[in-house]
PQR file with spaces between the fields and no chain letter, atoms N, CA, C, O and H, PARSE charges and radii, in Angstrom:
ATOM       1  N    ASN     1       0.836   -1.179    0.000 -0.4000 1.5000
ATOM       2  CA   ASN     1       0.021    0.023    0.000 -0.0000 2.0000
ATOM       3  C    ASN     1       0.878    1.256    0.002  0.5500 1.7000
ATOM       4  O    ASN     1       2.100    1.183    0.130 -0.5500 1.4000
ATOM       5  N    PHE     2       0.238    2.373   -0.138 -0.4000 1.5000
ATOM       6  CA   PHE     2       1.008    3.625   -0.219 -0.0000 2.0000
ATOM       7  C    PHE     2       1.721    3.949    1.086  0.5500 1.7000
ATOM       8  O    PHE     2       2.751    4.623    1.075 -0.5500 1.4000
ATOM       9  H    PHE     2      -0.755    2.431   -0.243  0.4000 1.0000
ATOM      10  N    GLU     3       1.181    3.473    2.224 -0.4000 1.5000
ATOM      11  CA   GLU     3       1.857    3.757    3.476 -0.0000 2.0000
ATOM      12  C    GLU     3       3.235    3.132    3.528  0.5500 1.7000
ATOM      13  O    GLU     3       4.119    3.644    4.216 -0.5500 1.4000
ATOM      14  H    GLU     3       0.344    2.926    2.233  0.4000 1.0000
ATOM      15  N    ASP     4       3.436    2.037    2.818 -0.4000 1.5000
ATOM      16  CA   ASP     4       4.677    1.330    2.766 -0.0000 2.0000
ATOM      17  C    ASP     4       5.670    1.891    1.751  0.5500 1.7000
ATOM      18  O    ASP     4       6.835    1.494    1.711 -0.5500 1.4000
ATOM      19  H    ASP     4       2.718    1.621    2.259  0.4000 1.0000
ATOM      20  N    PHE     5       5.187    2.816    0.939 -0.4000 1.5000
ATOM      21  CA   PHE     5       6.003    3.361   -0.160 -0.0000 2.0000
ATOM      22  C    PHE     5       7.107    4.281    0.420  0.5500 1.7000
ATOM      23  O    PHE     5       6.834    5.170    1.227 -0.5500 1.4000
ATOM      24  H    PHE     5       4.241    3.139    0.971  0.4000 1.0000
ATOM      25  N    ASP     6       8.284    4.050    0.008 -0.4000 1.5000
ATOM      26  CA   ASP     6       9.424    4.866    0.442 -0.0000 2.0000
ATOM      27  C    ASP     6      10.079    5.511   -0.771  0.5500 1.7000
ATOM      28  O    ASP     6      10.778    4.833   -1.523 -0.5500 1.4000
ATOM      29  H    ASP     6       8.505    3.328   -0.648  0.4000 1.0000
ATOM      30  N    PRO     7       9.866    6.812   -0.974 -0.5600 1.5000
ATOM      31  CA   PRO     7      10.426    7.449   -2.131  0.2800 2.0000
ATOM      32  C    PRO     7      11.937    7.379   -2.199  0.5500 1.7000
ATOM      33  O    PRO     7      12.508    7.412   -3.289 -0.5500 1.4000
ATOM      34  N    ALA     8      12.598    7.284   -1.053 -0.4000 1.5000
ATOM      35  CA   ALA     8      14.067    7.231   -1.038 -0.0000 2.0000
ATOM      36  C    ALA     8      14.549    5.929   -1.631  0.5500 1.7000
ATOM      37  O    ALA     8      15.707    5.851   -2.040 -0.5500 1.4000
ATOM      38  H    ALA     8      12.134    7.258   -0.167  0.4000 1.0000
ATOM      39  N    LYS     9      13.707    4.883   -1.701 -0.4000 1.5000
ATOM      40  CA   LYS     9      14.131    3.600   -2.240 -0.0000 2.0000
ATOM      41  C    LYS     9      13.876    3.510   -3.725  0.5500 1.7000
ATOM      42  O    LYS     9      14.112    2.455   -4.314 -0.5500 1.4000
ATOM      43  H    LYS     9      12.766    4.946   -1.368  0.4000 1.0000
ATOM      44  N    GLU    10      13.414    4.550   -4.345 -0.4000 1.5000
ATOM      45  CA   GLU    10      13.239    4.566   -5.789 -0.0000 2.0000
ATOM      46  C    GLU    10      14.559    4.820   -6.469  0.5500 1.7000
ATOM      47  O    GLU    10      14.824    5.925   -6.943 -0.5500 1.4000
ATOM      48  H    GLU    10      13.222    5.407   -3.867  0.4000 1.0000
ATOM      49  N    GLY    11      15.393    3.791   -6.518 -0.4000 1.5000
ATOM      50  CA   GLY    11      16.731    3.946   -7.036 -0.0000 2.0000
ATOM      51  C    GLY    11      16.796    4.253   -8.518  0.5500 1.7000
ATOM      52  O    GLY    11      17.764    4.852   -8.988 -0.5500 1.4000
ATOM      53  H    GLY    11      15.178    2.893   -6.133  0.4000 1.0000
ATOM      54  N    ASN    12      15.773    3.848   -9.260 -0.4000 1.5000
ATOM      55  CA   ASN    12      15.824    4.072  -10.727 -0.0000 2.0000
ATOM      56  C    ASN    12      15.123    5.343  -11.126  0.5500 1.7000
ATOM      57  O    ASN    12      14.944    5.606  -12.315 -0.5500 1.4000
ATOM      58  H    ASN    12      14.987    3.362   -8.878  0.4000 1.0000
ATOM      59  N    SER    13      14.723    6.135  -10.158 -0.4000 1.5000
ATOM      60  CA   SER    13      14.044    7.416  -10.461 -0.0000 2.0000
ATOM      61  C    SER    13      15.028    8.491  -10.843  0.5500 1.7000
ATOM      62  O    SER    13      16.090    8.655  -10.242 -0.5500 1.4000
ATOM      63  H    SER    13      14.867    5.922   -9.192  0.4000 1.0000
ATOM      64  N    ALA    14      14.619    9.241  -11.901 -0.4000 1.5000
ATOM      65  CA   ALA    14      15.453   10.369  -12.330 -0.0000 2.0000
ATOM      66  C    ALA    14      15.091   11.605  -11.562  0.5500 1.7000
ATOM      67  O    ALA    14      15.689   12.658  -11.782 -0.5500 1.4000
ATOM      68  H    ALA    14      13.757    9.109  -12.390  0.4000 1.0000
ATOM      69  N    LEU    15      14.122   11.520  -10.658 -0.4000 1.5000
ATOM      70  CA   LEU    15      13.670   12.684   -9.958 -0.0000 2.0000
ATOM      71  C    LEU    15      14.517   12.898   -8.700  0.5500 1.7000
ATOM      72  O    LEU    15      14.984   11.935   -8.092 -0.5500 1.4000
ATOM      73  H    LEU    15      13.636   10.664  -10.479  0.4000 1.0000
ATOM      74  N    PRO    16      14.704   14.102   -8.329 -0.5600 1.5000
ATOM      75  CA   PRO    16      15.491   14.415   -7.075  0.2800 2.0000
ATOM      76  C    PRO    16      14.738   13.896   -5.854  0.5500 1.7000
ATOM      77  O    PRO    16      13.507   13.878   -5.819 -0.5500 1.4000
ATOM      78  N    ARG    17      15.477   13.493   -4.897 -0.4000 1.5000
ATOM      79  CA   ARG    17      14.889   12.956   -3.684 -0.0000 2.0000
ATOM      80  C    ARG    17      13.923   13.911   -3.020  0.5500 1.7000
ATOM      81  O    ARG    17      12.895   13.493   -2.487 -0.5500 1.4000
ATOM      82  H    ARG    17      16.476   13.508   -4.925  0.4000 1.0000
ATOM      83  N    SER    18      14.255   15.221   -3.051 -0.4000 1.5000
ATOM      84  CA   SER    18      13.344   16.217   -2.472 -0.0000 2.0000
ATOM      85  C    SER    18      12.005   16.251   -3.197  0.5500 1.7000
ATOM      86  O    SER    18      10.970   16.437   -2.558 -0.5500 1.4000
ATOM      87  H    SER    18      15.090   15.560   -3.484  0.4000 1.0000
ATOM      88  N    ALA    19      12.001   16.076   -4.508 -0.4000 1.5000
ATOM      89  CA   ALA    19      10.793   16.016   -5.275 -0.0000 2.0000
ATOM      90  C    ALA    19       9.966   14.773   -4.930  0.5500 1.7000
ATOM      91  O    ALA    19       8.745   14.842   -4.787 -0.5500 1.4000
ATOM      92  H    ALA    19      12.842   15.925   -5.027  0.4000 1.0000
ATOM      93  N    LEU    20      10.656   13.638   -4.801 -0.4000 1.5000
ATOM      94  CA   LEU    20       9.982   12.385   -4.426 -0.0000 2.0000
ATOM      95  C    LEU    20       9.305   12.508   -3.091  0.5500 1.7000
ATOM      96  O    LEU    20       8.184   12.029   -2.924 -0.5500 1.4000
ATOM      97  H    LEU    20      11.648   13.581   -4.918  0.4000 1.0000
ATOM      98  N    HIS    21       9.966   13.149   -2.112 -0.4000 1.5000
ATOM      99  CA   HIS    21       9.319   13.336   -0.836 -0.0000 2.0000
ATOM     100  C    HIS    21       8.111   14.255   -0.913  0.5500 1.7000
ATOM     101  O    HIS    21       7.095   14.019   -0.258 -0.5500 1.4000
ATOM     102  H    HIS    21      10.877   13.539   -2.248  0.4000 1.0000
ATOM     103  N    CYS    22       8.229   15.297   -1.713 -0.4000 1.5000
ATOM     104  CA   CYS    22       7.116   16.212   -1.900 -0.0000 2.0000
ATOM     105  C    CYS    22       5.910   15.501   -2.508  0.5500 1.7000
ATOM     106  O    CYS    22       4.787   15.661   -2.029 -0.5500 1.4000
ATOM     107  H    CYS    22       9.053   15.489   -2.245  0.4000 1.0000
ATOM     108  N    LEU    23       6.137   14.729   -3.545 -0.4000 1.5000
ATOM     109  CA   LEU    23       5.053   14.023   -4.219 -0.0000 2.0000
ATOM     110  C    LEU    23       4.454   12.970   -3.293  0.5500 1.7000
ATOM     111  O    LEU    23       3.233   12.829   -3.225 -0.5500 1.4000
ATOM     112  H    LEU    23       7.050   14.599   -3.933  0.4000 1.0000
ATOM     113  N    HIS    24       5.296   12.234   -2.584 -0.4000 1.5000
ATOM     114  CA   HIS    24       4.794   11.220   -1.697 -0.0000 2.0000
ATOM     115  C    HIS    24       3.967   11.849   -0.551  0.5500 1.7000
ATOM     116  O    HIS    24       2.959   11.275   -0.138 -0.5500 1.4000
ATOM     117  H    HIS    24       6.288   12.349   -2.639  0.4000 1.0000
ATOM     118  N    ALA    25       4.374   12.983   -0.055 -0.4000 1.5000
ATOM     119  CA   ALA    25       3.609   13.657    1.006 -0.0000 2.0000
ATOM     120  C    ALA    25       2.184   13.961    0.514  0.5500 1.7000
ATOM     121  O    ALA    25       1.205   13.715    1.219 -0.5500 1.4000
ATOM     122  H    ALA    25       5.192   13.449   -0.391  0.4000 1.0000
ATOM     123  N    TRP    26       2.092   14.487   -0.680 -0.4000 1.5000
ATOM     124  CA   TRP    26       0.760   14.771   -1.213 -0.0000 2.0000
ATOM     125  C    TRP    26      -0.045   13.482   -1.369  0.5500 1.7000
ATOM     126  O    TRP    26      -1.223   13.424   -1.014 -0.5500 1.4000
ATOM     127  H    TRP    26       2.887   14.687   -1.254  0.4000 1.0000
ATOM     128  N    LEU    27       0.599   12.468   -1.897 -0.4000 1.5000
ATOM     129  CA   LEU    27      -0.091   11.205   -2.128 -0.0000 2.0000
ATOM     130  C    LEU    27      -0.552   10.609   -0.783  0.5500 1.7000
ATOM     131  O    LEU    27      -1.680   10.127   -0.683 -0.5500 1.4000
ATOM     132  H    LEU    27       1.555   12.515   -2.186  0.4000 1.0000
ATOM     133  N    SER    28       0.273   10.635    0.206 -0.4000 1.5000
ATOM     134  CA   SER    28      -0.123   10.099    1.499 -0.0000 2.0000
ATOM     135  C    SER    28      -1.251   10.795    2.125  0.5500 1.7000
ATOM     136  O    SER    28      -2.053   10.181    2.830 -0.5500 1.4000
ATOM     137  H    SER    28       1.190   11.026    0.125  0.4000 1.0000
ATOM     138  N    ALA    29      -1.348   12.102    1.888 -0.4000 1.5000
ATOM     139  CA   ALA    29      -2.440   12.934    2.441 -0.0000 2.0000
ATOM     140  C    ALA    29      -3.718   12.778    1.629  0.5500 1.7000
ATOM     141  O    ALA    29      -4.781   13.213    2.071 -0.5500 1.4000
ATOM     142  H    ALA    29      -0.697   12.601    1.316  0.4000 1.0000
ATOM     143  N    ASN    30      -3.638   12.167    0.455 -0.4000 1.5000
ATOM     144  CA   ASN    30      -4.784   12.091   -0.429 -0.0000 2.0000
ATOM     145  C    ASN    30      -5.028   10.643   -0.919  0.5500 1.7000
ATOM     146  O    ASN    30      -5.389   10.418   -2.075 -0.5500 1.4000
ATOM     147  H    ASN    30      -2.775   11.814    0.096  0.4000 1.0000
ATOM     148  N    LEU    31      -4.824    9.685   -0.018 -0.4000 1.5000
ATOM     149  CA   LEU    31      -4.984    8.276   -0.427 -0.0000 2.0000
ATOM     150  C    LEU    31      -6.406    7.949   -0.880  0.5500 1.7000
ATOM     151  O    LEU    31      -6.608    7.044   -1.690 -0.5500 1.4000
ATOM     152  H    LEU    31      -4.531    9.868    0.920  0.4000 1.0000
ATOM     153  N    ASN    32      -7.378    8.674   -0.364 -0.4000 1.5000
ATOM     154  CA   ASN    32      -8.761    8.372   -0.760 -0.0000 2.0000
ATOM     155  C    ASN    32      -9.027    8.771   -2.192  0.5500 1.7000
ATOM     156  O    ASN    32      -9.951    8.215   -2.785 -0.5500 1.4000
ATOM     157  H    ASN    32      -7.213    9.409    0.294  0.4000 1.0000
ATOM     158  N    HIS    33      -8.295    9.690   -2.797 -0.4000 1.5000
ATOM     159  CA   HIS    33      -8.403   10.084   -4.178 -0.0000 2.0000
ATOM     160  C    HIS    33      -7.079   10.562   -4.687  0.5500 1.7000
ATOM     161  O    HIS    33      -6.814   11.763   -4.712 -0.5500 1.4000
ATOM     162  H    HIS    33      -7.544   10.142   -2.314  0.4000 1.0000
ATOM     163  N    PRO    34      -6.215    9.610   -5.106 -0.5600 1.5000
ATOM     164  CA   PRO    34      -4.843    9.931   -5.441  0.2800 2.0000
ATOM     165  C    PRO    34      -4.699   10.506   -6.882  0.5500 1.7000
ATOM     166  O    PRO    34      -3.776   10.136   -7.608 -0.5500 1.4000
ATOM     167  N    TYR    35      -5.587   11.379   -7.264 -0.4000 1.5000
ATOM     168  CA   TYR    35      -5.618   11.994   -8.598 -0.0000 2.0000
ATOM     169  C    TYR    35      -5.621   13.481   -8.421  0.5500 1.7000
ATOM     170  O    TYR    35      -6.685   14.069   -8.228 -0.5500 1.4000
ATOM     171  H    TYR    35      -6.337   11.680   -6.674  0.4000 1.0000
ATOM     172  N    PRO    36      -4.454   14.126   -8.480 -0.5600 1.5000
ATOM     173  CA   PRO    36      -4.405   15.555   -8.321  0.2800 2.0000
ATOM     174  C    PRO    36      -5.098   16.296   -9.537  0.5500 1.7000
ATOM     175  O    PRO    36      -4.949   15.887  -10.689 -0.5500 1.4000
ATOM     176  N    SER    37      -5.804   17.322   -9.247 -0.4000 1.5000
ATOM     177  CA   SER    37      -6.423   18.138  -10.304 -0.0000 2.0000
ATOM     178  C    SER    37      -5.333   18.845  -11.087  0.5500 1.7000
ATOM     179  O    SER    37      -4.188   18.933  -10.643 -0.5500 1.4000
ATOM     180  H    SER    37      -5.925   17.654   -8.312  0.4000 1.0000
ATOM     181  N    PRO    38      -5.700   19.346  -12.253 -0.5600 1.5000
ATOM     182  CA   PRO    38      -4.687   20.094  -13.012  0.2800 2.0000
ATOM     183  C    PRO    38      -4.066   21.283  -12.237  0.5500 1.7000
ATOM     184  O    PRO    38      -2.886   21.588  -12.406 -0.5500 1.4000
ATOM     185  N    GLU    39      -4.869   21.939  -11.395 -0.4000 1.5000
ATOM     186  CA   GLU    39      -4.366   23.052  -10.581 -0.0000 2.0000
ATOM     187  C    GLU    39      -3.355   22.522   -9.570  0.5500 1.7000
ATOM     188  O    GLU    39      -2.296   23.117   -9.372 -0.5500 1.4000
ATOM     189  H    GLU    39      -5.828   21.690  -11.258  0.4000 1.0000
ATOM     190  N    VAL    40      -3.693   21.384   -8.922 -0.4000 1.5000
ATOM     191  CA   VAL    40      -2.798   20.822   -7.926 -0.0000 2.0000
ATOM     192  C    VAL    40      -1.547   20.310   -8.612  0.5500 1.7000
ATOM     193  O    VAL    40      -0.448   20.454   -8.077 -0.5500 1.4000
ATOM     194  H    VAL    40      -4.554   20.901   -9.083  0.4000 1.0000
ATOM     195  N    THR    41      -1.689   19.722   -9.772 -0.4000 1.5000
ATOM     196  CA   THR    41      -0.522   19.238  -10.536 -0.0000 2.0000
ATOM     197  C    THR    41       0.426   20.392  -10.808  0.5500 1.7000
ATOM     198  O    THR    41       1.631   20.259  -10.593 -0.5500 1.4000
ATOM     199  H    THR    41      -2.582   19.605  -10.207  0.4000 1.0000
ATOM     200  N    ARG    42      -0.101   21.546  -11.285 -0.4000 1.5000
ATOM     201  CA   ARG    42       0.769   22.684  -11.549 -0.0000 2.0000
ATOM     202  C    ARG    42       1.442   23.173  -10.257  0.5500 1.7000
ATOM     203  O    ARG    42       2.622   23.521  -10.261 -0.5500 1.4000
ATOM     204  H    ARG    42      -1.079   21.654  -11.459  0.4000 1.0000
ATOM     205  N    ALA    43       0.703   23.196   -9.182 -0.4000 1.5000
ATOM     206  CA   ALA    43       1.285   23.624   -7.870 -0.0000 2.0000
ATOM     207  C    ALA    43       2.405   22.690   -7.434  0.5500 1.7000
ATOM     208  O    ALA    43       3.461   23.139   -6.990 -0.5500 1.4000
ATOM     209  H    ALA    43      -0.257   22.913   -9.178  0.4000 1.0000
ATOM     210  N    LEU    44       2.164   21.362   -7.566 -0.4000 1.5000
ATOM     211  CA   LEU    44       3.162   20.388   -7.166 -0.0000 2.0000
ATOM     212  C    LEU    44       4.381   20.521   -8.083  0.5500 1.7000
ATOM     213  O    LEU    44       5.516   20.437   -7.613 -0.5500 1.4000
ATOM     214  H    LEU    44       1.305   20.997   -7.927  0.4000 1.0000
ATOM     215  N    ALA    45       4.165   20.725   -9.364 -0.4000 1.5000
ATOM     216  CA   ALA    45       5.313   20.881  -10.255 -0.0000 2.0000
ATOM     217  C    ALA    45       6.178   22.088   -9.849  0.5500 1.7000
ATOM     218  O    ALA    45       7.406   22.000   -9.834 -0.5500 1.4000
ATOM     219  H    ALA    45       3.243   20.793   -9.746  0.4000 1.0000
ATOM     220  N    ARG    46       5.535   23.194   -9.526 -0.4000 1.5000
ATOM     221  CA   ARG    46       6.289   24.354   -9.087 -0.0000 2.0000
ATOM     222  C    ARG    46       7.020   24.099   -7.770  0.5500 1.7000
ATOM     223  O    ARG    46       8.201   24.413   -7.622 -0.5500 1.4000
ATOM     224  H    ARG    46       4.537   23.265   -9.538  0.4000 1.0000
ATOM     225  N    LYS    47       6.291   23.525   -6.829 -0.4000 1.5000
ATOM     226  CA   LYS    47       6.856   23.264   -5.491 -0.0000 2.0000
ATOM     227  C    LYS    47       8.020   22.262   -5.567  0.5500 1.7000
ATOM     228  O    LYS    47       9.011   22.413   -4.853 -0.5500 1.4000
ATOM     229  H    LYS    47       5.332   23.270   -6.949  0.4000 1.0000
ATOM     230  N    CYS    48       7.903   21.246   -6.422 -0.4000 1.5000
ATOM     231  CA   CYS    48       8.919   20.217   -6.541 -0.0000 2.0000
ATOM     232  C    CYS    48       9.972   20.503   -7.578  0.5500 1.7000
ATOM     233  O    CYS    48      10.908   19.725   -7.760 -0.5500 1.4000
ATOM     234  H    CYS    48       7.097   21.123   -7.002  0.4000 1.0000
ATOM     235  N    ASN    49       9.816   21.651   -8.276 -0.4000 1.5000
ATOM     236  CA   ASN    49      10.741   22.053   -9.323 -0.0000 2.0000
ATOM     237  C    ASN    49      10.807   20.961  -10.438  0.5500 1.7000
ATOM     238  O    ASN    49      11.879   20.537  -10.870 -0.5500 1.4000
ATOM     239  H    ASN    49       9.056   22.284   -8.128  0.4000 1.0000
ATOM     240  N    LEU    50       9.603   20.543  -10.867 -0.4000 1.5000
ATOM     241  CA   LEU    50       9.447   19.548  -11.892 -0.0000 2.0000
ATOM     242  C    LEU    50       8.519   20.081  -12.999  0.5500 1.7000
ATOM     243  O    LEU    50       7.926   21.149  -12.846 -0.5500 1.4000
ATOM     244  H    LEU    50       8.732   20.888  -10.516  0.4000 1.0000
ATOM     245  N    THR    51       8.398   19.362  -14.077 -0.4000 1.5000
ATOM     246  CA   THR    51       7.414   19.714  -15.080 -0.0000 2.0000
ATOM     247  C    THR    51       6.096   19.067  -14.685  0.5500 1.7000
ATOM     248  O    THR    51       6.074   18.145  -13.869 -0.5500 1.4000
ATOM     249  H    THR    51       8.879   18.495  -14.201  0.4000 1.0000
ATOM     250  N    GLU    52       5.000   19.544  -15.257 -0.4000 1.5000
ATOM     251  CA   GLU    52       3.717   18.904  -15.010 -0.0000 2.0000
ATOM     252  C    GLU    52       3.715   17.461  -15.538  0.5500 1.7000
ATOM     253  O    GLU    52       3.116   16.565  -14.942 -0.5500 1.4000
ATOM     254  H    GLU    52       5.018   20.293  -15.920  0.4000 1.0000
ATOM     255  N    LYS    53       4.396   17.266  -16.663 -0.4000 1.5000
ATOM     256  CA   LYS    53       4.459   15.906  -17.219 -0.0000 2.0000
ATOM     257  C    LYS    53       5.184   14.962  -16.258  0.5500 1.7000
ATOM     258  O    LYS    53       4.759   13.819  -16.091 -0.5500 1.4000
ATOM     259  H    LYS    53       4.883   17.993  -17.146  0.4000 1.0000
ATOM     260  N    GLN    54       6.260   15.410  -15.630 -0.4000 1.5000
ATOM     261  CA   GLN    54       6.962   14.589  -14.642 -0.0000 2.0000
ATOM     262  C    GLN    54       6.074   14.219  -13.495  0.5500 1.7000
ATOM     263  O    GLN    54       6.072   13.079  -13.032 -0.5500 1.4000
ATOM     264  H    GLN    54       6.606   16.338  -15.766  0.4000 1.0000
ATOM     265  N    VAL    55       5.290   15.224  -13.019 -0.4000 1.5000
ATOM     266  CA   VAL    55       4.379   15.004  -11.904 -0.0000 2.0000
ATOM     267  C    VAL    55       3.302   13.973  -12.321  0.5500 1.7000
ATOM     268  O    VAL    55       3.044   13.018  -11.588 -0.5500 1.4000
ATOM     269  H    VAL    55       5.291   16.150  -13.395  0.4000 1.0000
ATOM     270  N    ASN    56       2.691   14.169  -13.476 -0.4000 1.5000
ATOM     271  CA   ASN    56       1.654   13.245  -13.956 -0.0000 2.0000
ATOM     272  C    ASN    56       2.239   11.840  -14.136  0.5500 1.7000
ATOM     273  O    ASN    56       1.595   10.859  -13.763 -0.5500 1.4000
ATOM     274  H    ASN    56       2.901   14.945  -14.071  0.4000 1.0000
ATOM     275  N    ASN    57       3.438   11.725  -14.696 -0.4000 1.5000
ATOM     276  CA   ASN    57       4.045   10.402  -14.861 -0.0000 2.0000
ATOM     277  C    ASN    57       4.291    9.720  -13.544  0.5500 1.7000
ATOM     278  O    ASN    57       4.046    8.523  -13.394 -0.5500 1.4000
ATOM     279  H    ASN    57       3.961   12.521  -15.000  0.4000 1.0000
ATOM     280  N    TRP    58       4.773   10.480  -12.592 -0.4000 1.5000
ATOM     281  CA   TRP    58       5.057    9.920  -11.244 -0.0000 2.0000
ATOM     282  C    TRP    58       3.780    9.342  -10.625  0.5500 1.7000
ATOM     283  O    TRP    58       3.773    8.227  -10.104 -0.5500 1.4000
ATOM     284  H    TRP    58       4.972   11.453  -12.714  0.4000 1.0000
ATOM     285  N    PHE    59       2.700   10.130  -10.696 -0.4000 1.5000
ATOM     286  CA   PHE    59       1.459    9.658  -10.120 -0.0000 2.0000
ATOM     287  C    PHE    59       0.921    8.438  -10.856  0.5500 1.7000
ATOM     288  O    PHE    59       0.385    7.529  -10.222 -0.5500 1.4000
ATOM     289  H    PHE    59       2.706   11.036  -11.119  0.4000 1.0000
ATOM     290  N    THR    60       1.049    8.398  -12.146 -0.4000 1.5000
ATOM     291  CA   THR    60       0.634    7.225  -12.925 -0.0000 2.0000
ATOM     292  C    THR    60       1.395    5.987  -12.478  0.5500 1.7000
ATOM     293  O    THR    60       0.797    4.930  -12.272 -0.5500 1.4000
ATOM     294  H    THR    60       1.484    9.136  -12.661  0.4000 1.0000
ATOM     295  N    HIS    61       2.689    6.107  -12.330 -0.4000 1.5000
ATOM     296  CA   HIS    61       3.483    4.982  -11.891 -0.0000 2.0000
ATOM     297  C    HIS    61       3.232    4.590  -10.429  0.5500 1.7000
ATOM     298  O    HIS    61       3.182    3.406  -10.094 -0.5500 1.4000
ATOM     299  H    HIS    61       3.174    6.965  -12.498  0.4000 1.0000
ATOM     300  N    ALA    62       3.074    5.601   -9.565 -0.4000 1.5000
ATOM     301  CA   ALA    62       2.836    5.340   -8.173 -0.0000 2.0000
ATOM     302  C    ALA    62       1.494    4.583   -7.988  0.5500 1.7000
ATOM     303  O    ALA    62       1.408    3.660   -7.178 -0.5500 1.4000
ATOM     304  H    ALA    62       3.114    6.563   -9.837  0.4000 1.0000
ATOM     305  N    ARG    63       0.459    4.985   -8.743 -0.4000 1.5000
ATOM     306  CA   ARG    63      -0.846    4.282   -8.650 -0.0000 2.0000
ATOM     307  C    ARG    63      -0.722    2.874   -9.201  0.5500 1.7000
ATOM     308  O    ARG    63      -1.259    1.933   -8.617 -0.5500 1.4000
ATOM     309  H    ARG    63       0.529    5.735   -9.401  0.4000 1.0000
ATOM     310  N    ALA    64      -0.026    2.716  -10.313 -0.4000 1.5000
ATOM     311  CA   ALA    64       0.146    1.382  -10.911 -0.0000 2.0000
ATOM     312  C    ALA    64       0.917    0.455   -9.963  0.5500 1.7000
ATOM     313  O    ALA    64       0.593   -0.724   -9.828 -0.5500 1.4000
ATOM     314  H    ALA    64       0.410    3.480  -10.787  0.4000 1.0000
ATOM     315  N    ASP    65       1.947    1.017   -9.308 -0.4000 1.5000
ATOM     316  CA   ASP    65       2.745    0.245   -8.347 -0.0000 2.0000
ATOM     317  C    ASP    65       1.867   -0.227   -7.229  0.5500 1.7000
ATOM     318  O    ASP    65       2.015   -1.363   -6.778 -0.5500 1.4000
ATOM     319  H    ASP    65       2.210    1.975   -9.418  0.4000 1.0000
ATOM     320  N    ARG    66       0.955    0.598   -6.758 -0.4000 1.5000
ATOM     321  CA   ARG    66       0.027    0.201   -5.700 -0.0000 2.0000
ATOM     322  C    ARG    66      -0.839   -0.955   -6.117  0.5500 1.7000
ATOM     323  O    ARG    66      -1.053   -1.893   -5.349 -0.5500 1.4000
ATOM     324  H    ARG    66       0.835    1.521   -7.124  0.4000 1.0000
ATOM     325  N    VAL    67      -1.342   -0.891   -7.348 -0.4000 1.5000
ATOM     326  CA   VAL    67      -2.184   -1.985   -7.842 -0.0000 2.0000
ATOM     327  C    VAL    67      -1.410   -3.289   -7.910  0.5500 1.7000
ATOM     328  O    VAL    67      -1.927   -4.346   -7.549 -0.5500 1.4000
ATOM     329  H    VAL    67      -1.168   -0.129   -7.972  0.4000 1.0000
ATOM     330  N    HIS    68      -0.151   -3.212   -8.382 -0.4000 1.5000
ATOM     331  CA   HIS    68       0.679   -4.449   -8.465 -0.0000 2.0000
ATOM     332  C    HIS    68       0.943   -4.987   -7.050  0.5500 1.7000
ATOM     333  O    HIS    68       0.917   -6.200   -6.841 -0.5500 1.4000
ATOM     334  H    HIS    68       0.269   -2.354   -8.676  0.4000 1.0000
ATOM     335  N    LYS    69       1.196   -4.102   -6.084 -0.4000 1.5000
ATOM     336  CA   LYS    69       1.445   -4.597   -4.758 -0.0000 2.0000
ATOM     337  C    LYS    69       0.201   -5.249   -4.146  0.5500 1.7000
ATOM     338  O    LYS    69       0.286   -6.272   -3.468 -0.5500 1.4000
ATOM     339  H    LYS    69       1.218   -3.117   -6.254  0.4000 1.0000
ATOM     340  N    LEU    70      -0.948   -4.632   -4.403 -0.4000 1.5000
ATOM     341  CA   LEU    70      -2.213   -5.217   -3.913 -0.0000 2.0000
ATOM     342  C    LEU    70      -2.460   -6.606   -4.564  0.5500 1.7000
ATOM     343  O    LEU    70      -2.889   -7.545   -3.894 -0.5500 1.4000
ATOM     344  H    LEU    70      -1.017   -3.801   -4.954  0.4000 1.0000
ATOM     345  N    GLU    71      -2.186   -6.708   -5.847 -0.4000 1.5000
ATOM     346  CA   GLU    71      -2.339   -7.974   -6.515 -0.0000 2.0000
ATOM     347  C    GLU    71      -1.409   -9.034   -5.941  0.5500 1.7000
ATOM     348  O    GLU    71      -1.808  -10.174   -5.703 -0.5500 1.4000
ATOM     349  H    GLU    71      -1.837   -5.945   -6.391  0.4000 1.0000
ATOM     350  N    ASP    72      -0.170   -8.634   -5.726 -0.4000 1.5000
ATOM     351  CA   ASP    72       0.821   -9.585   -5.152 -0.0000 2.0000
ATOM     352  C    ASP    72       0.414  -10.028   -3.756  0.5500 1.7000
ATOM     353  O    ASP    72       0.598  -11.189   -3.390 -0.5500 1.4000
ATOM     354  H    ASP    72       0.154   -7.708   -5.919  0.4000 1.0000
ATOM     355  N    SER    73      -0.144   -9.094   -2.969 -0.4000 1.5000
ATOM     356  CA   SER    73      -0.502   -9.505   -1.592 -0.0000 2.0000
ATOM     357  C    SER    73      -1.743  -10.390   -1.592  0.5500 1.7000
ATOM     358  O    SER    73      -1.978  -11.113   -0.624 -0.5500 1.4000
ATOM     359  H    SER    73      -0.293   -8.151   -3.267  0.4000 1.0000
ATOM     360  N    ALA    74      -2.543  -10.347   -2.659 -0.4000 1.5000
ATOM     361  CA   ALA    74      -3.758  -11.182   -2.709 -0.0000 2.0000
ATOM     362  C    ALA    74      -3.418  -12.608   -3.106  0.5500 1.7000
ATOM     363  O    ALA    74      -4.253  -13.502   -2.970 -0.5500 1.4000
ATOM     364  H    ALA    74      -2.352   -9.760   -3.446  0.4000 1.0000
ATOM     365  N    ARG    75      -2.209  -12.833   -3.593 -0.4000 1.5000
ATOM     366  CA   ARG    75      -1.822  -14.201   -4.017 -0.0000 2.0000
ATOM     367  C    ARG    75      -1.383  -15.051   -2.898  0.5500 1.7000
ATOM     368  O    ARG    75      -1.032  -16.212   -3.105 -0.5500 1.4000
ATOM     369  H    ARG    75      -1.531  -12.107   -3.704  0.4000 1.0000
């Protein structure tokens, strides 16, 4: 689940650690709806010093990773 997600362990990420922590903080606070609006995406991109595309890609992968972990735990 997202609570177990550690952005510091994302060794293959091209994103700075500070950006990963920023994105994870938002995700952890919004687990009930992990889909930031376009306005929130823009704000996160500015805050994390990323592009909106990088933010959107990170959330896409983070949500997919959660689905895979849930599937693995159901086996």
